[in-house]
N, C-alpha and C positions, 0 to 999 in steps of 0.2 A: 690434714697432717700428712707428711711424707711427700709433699710436692716440692719440686726444685725451688720455686719462687719463695715458698715459706722458709726453706733452708737458707736462702740468701738473705732474707730479711732478718732471720734469727741470728745469722752470723754477723751481720752488720750491727745489730743491736748489741751483741756480745762484745764486738770490738769497741764500740762507743763506750760501753760500760767499763771495759778494761782500761781504756784511756782515761776515763773520768776517775777511776780508782787510783790510777798512777798520779794524777794531779792532786787528788785528795791526800795520798800518802806523802807527796812532796810537801804539801802544806803542813802536815802533821810534824814534819821534822823541825819546823819553827813555830808551830801553833798547836801543840798537843791538846790544849784545852778544848778544841773542837771535836775531839774523838767521840765523846758520848753523844754529841749532837748528830754526828755522822750516822750513828747506829739507828737513829730514828728518821734520818733523811732531812733533818732540819738544817743541815749545813748549807743547803741551797739558799736559805734566807739569812745566813750569818756572815756572808762574804763582806 
């Protein structure tokens, strides 16, 4: 913990997570029924 490489990896993962959440939020605007599935991570298999 605390090394620069780990921080870069964590930052990259955070950006990927944020982008994915943005996509999911967009999907919710027209497909709100998936909201509960997203809470359990099952949305990955419901596309």
